[in-house]
N, C-alpha and C positions, 0 to 999 in steps of 0.2 A: 169484529177481530180479523177478518179478512184483510183490512185495509191496513192494519199495524204490521203485517207479515213483510212487506216490502221494507218498510222503516227499520224493523229490527234487524233484517238482513243486512242492510246498508250500514247500519250502527256497527253491527258485529264486525263486517268486513274492514270499515274504516278502524276500528278498535285493534283488530289483528294487525293490520298494516302499520298502524302507529307502534305497536308492540315490536314488530320486526324492525322497524327502523330505529327505533330507540335501542333495542339490543344490539344492532350493528354499529350503531355510533359509540355506544359504551365500550366496545371492544377496541376502538382506535387508539394507538398510542403515537404520541407526537415524539418524532426524533429529530433533532436539530443537527446539522452537519456544520463543521466549522471549516471554514475555506483559509486557506495560507497561501501568502506569497512569500515563499523562501527559496533560499539556495538548495539546488538539487543536483547532486553530482551522481557518478556512475563508478562501480568497482567491479573487480572480477578476480578470478583465480584463488579465492579464499575457500576454505572448505567448512570448517565447523565454526558456527557462530557464537556470539556471547550467550546466547539462549541455550547452547548445547545440541542444536539440531544441525543436520547437514544443509548448508545453504542451497537454494534453488533459484532459478531465474525469476520467481515471483515474489522474492524476499526484498526486504530493505532494512536499512540501520538508521538510527537516529542517536540522539545524545543519550548517554547514560542518565539514570535517574539522579536528580539533584543537581544537574549542571546549571552553572551560573553563567550568563551572557551579558555582555556589553558593560558600559560604563555610565553611570553606576550599575553594578551587576543586578540582574534580575533574573529569577528562576525561569528555565526553559521547561514548561510543564509537559511538553511533547516527550521529554525524557522519561516520563513517569506512565507512559502508555504502557499497558501490558502486553506480554508476548502475544503475538497473533492479531494485534490491533491491524485494522485496515486502513489504507489510503487510497484514493483514485486520483489519478492523474488527470488533469483538465484536458491534456492533449495525449493521444496514444504515444507509446514509447516503443520504437523499433528495436528488437532483439534478434539474435540469430541462434538457432538450435545448432545441434552436433554435426549436422550436414551443411552448415552455413546458409541455410534457407532462412529469410527474413519472415517475422511475423510481429504483430503488434499486440501490446497489452496495456490496460490502464490501472487495473488493480494490483497492488503489492501488500504483502504483510510483514509486519515488524517481528524479525528474530535475530537482529544483530544491533550492537552499538559501536559508536565510534566519535571521534572528534571531542573527547573529553573536555578540551579547553575552548571549546565554542569558537574555533577559528573561522567556521563556516556561518556563523550567526544563528539566530533564534529559529526554531522549527526547521532546522536542517533535515534533509533526508538523503540517503544514499542508496541507490537502486542497484540491486545485483545483477549483473549481467551474465554470469556463469563461468565455467572453467574450461570449456571447449577450446582445443587448440589442434591444428592439423599434425603436429609431431610434438607430443608433449615432453619428450625427452630432450628437446632443445630449447633451451632458453625459456623454461617455465617459471618467468618472473613477471610481476606486474606491479609497477610503482605503488608503494603504501601499503602492500599487503604482505603480511608475514604470518605463518609460513604460505608459500605459493603451492597450489596444488592444481595441476591440469589433468584433463581427461581427454583422451584421443577424440578427435572429430575427423571430418573430411571436408573437401572441396576449398581449402585454405581458410577454414574457420579459425578466429583468434578473438575471443571475447574480451580479452584485455585491450585490444585495439578499439572493439566496440565501445568499451567503457570510456576510453580515453577519448573517442570521437563524440561521445555522447557529451562530455564536457563539463562543465559547471556553469549553471545559469540560474537566475531567479524564475521559477516557474509556479503555477498555480496547482494546488491539490486540496482535496477535501478529506476529512476524517470525521466519520460519523459518530 
């Protein structure tokens, strides 16, 4: 009987280890992220989004649900993403806060819609740059945005200029 004890102990330890490994692997969930190469633009000076929330610098817009793109038309399924869906830009995006201090971000959340006629192409994303302006009572307009809404900032901040300078280009982003 004395000889069987080390074998029983080894068997018990191996069985417990295997159980822990199995339990750990059983809880793993596979999540696939889709990567897109699409037109990404910038906008600013908007206030309330299509979802009804106040826009913030970590928000973005895409096509409304059911948007058809191209010829022959095909459905842009990104328009059916739920409010709050996340995208991660492949390259960091530089934005400026109310004091005109630059910072970068890669993650944005869907809270707005635009481009209902799909002029920007499939999987288009429009990143929100904010509404800070040095003197919001003077020329608070940003092309393509209505109604415009500016918030006072300092150090010559102008998020509309930032969005225009970001421009429109094809960029990579992923959506988990």
